[in-house]
C-alpha positions in Angstrom: 14.7 1.4 -9.7 16.5 2.4 -7.0 15.9 1.3 -2.8 14.4 4.3 -1.8 11.9 3.9 -4.3 11.4 0.4 -4.3 11.0 1.1 0.1 8.3 2.5 -0.7 5.9 0.4 -2.9 6.7 -2.4 -0.2 5.5 -0.4 2.1 2.2 0.2 -0.2 1.8 -3.8 -0.8 2.0 -4.1 3.1 -0.4 -1.1 4.0 -2.8 -2.7 0.8 -3.1 -5.9 2.4 -3.8 -4.2 6.0 -6.4 -2.9 4.1 -7.9 -5.9 2.2 -7.7 -7.8 6.1 -5.0 -9.9 5.0 -2.5 -8.7 7.5 -5.4 -8.3 10.4 -4.6 -6.3 13.6 -1.8 -9.4 16.0 -0.2 -11.2 12.0 3.2 -11.1 12.1 5.6 -9.8 10.4 9.1 -11.3 9.4 11.5 -9.1 7.2 13.3 -12.6 6.3 9.8 -14.6 5.6 8.6 -11.6 3.6 11.6 -10.4 1.9 11.9 -14.5 0.4 8.6 -14.8 -0.7 8.4 -11.4 -2.2 12.0 -11.2 -3.8 12.7 -8.1 -2.4 15.9 -7.7 -0.7 15.6 -7.6 2.9 17.5 -4.2 3.3 14.0 -3.0 1.4 11.8 -4.7 3.8 13.9 -3.6 6.7 13.6 -0.2 5.8 10.4 -0.3 4.8 9.1 -2.1 8.6 11.0 0.6 10.1 9.1 3.3 8.3 5.5 1.3 9.0 6.7 1.6 13.1 7.1 5.2 12.4 3.2 5.4 11.1 3.1 2.9 13.8 1.1 0.3 12.0 3.3 -2.3 13.2 4.8 -3.0 16.4 8.4 -4.9 17.2 8.7 -8.5 18.6 11.7 -10.2 19.4 12.6 -10.5 16.0 9.2 -10.5 13.9 6.7 -7.2 13.2 3.3 -7.2 14.5 0.0 -5.9 13.0 -1.4 -3.5 15.9 -4.9 -2.3 16.1 -5.4 0.8 14.4 -3.3 -0.6 11.2 -6.6 -0.9 9.6 -7.4 2.9 9.5 -4.0 4.1 9.8 -3.1 2.1 6.4 -5.9 3.8 4.5 -5.5 6.4 5.6 -1.8 6.4 4.1 -2.6 4.7 1.3 -6.3 7.2 0.0 -3.1 10.2 0.6 -0.4 8.7 -2.1 -3.4 7.7 -4.7 -5.1 11.2 -4.6 -1.2 12.9 -4.5 0.8 10.8 -6.9 -0.3 7.2 -7.8 -3.5 8.9 -10.3 -0.7 11.6 -11.2 -0.5 8.8 -14.6 -4.3 8.2 -14.8 -5.1 11.8 -15.1 -2.4 12.4 -17.4 -4.0 9.3 -20.2 -7.2 10.3 -19.1 -5.8 14.5 -21.2 -4.0 12.9 -23.7 -7.0 10.9 -24.4 -9.5 13.4 -23.9 -11.8 10.9 -21.8 -13.5 13.5 -20.4 -14.6 13.3 -16.4 -18.2 12.2 -17.5 -16.6 9.9 -19.7 -14.7 8.3 -16.6 -17.8 8.5 -13.8 -19.2 6.9 -15.8 -16.5 3.9 -16.5 -16.0 4.1 -12.3 -19.8 3.4 -11.9 -19.7 0.3 -14.7 -16.6 -0.9 -11.7 -18.5 0.0 -8.7 -22.1 -1.4 -9.7 -19.9 -5.3 -11.1 -18.1 -4.5 -7.6 -21.6 -5.3 -6.5 
């Protein structure tokens, strides 16, 4: 996997942590700790954190980054767009190859939703 692709995985991972409220507003991220804890190069993490700052999900504070107050909303928008435009494509391809109808998919999704409540 290229470094470019990897930094976007880190961006998605951090967005998911914000959405799951594992990183609420005001949480502090240190690029060295994140890199060590997740087995990713600090250069990849630095690029991801810079991108998250551009998206206004993080703000720099000394040598660390802090999750912004509006990060949850912006993380959801970013991830929803990425899922709909990129991440679902392999699933759709598999559904097509296996001739799984939209109705079958809808039923499976409804069962999944029911099991979560």
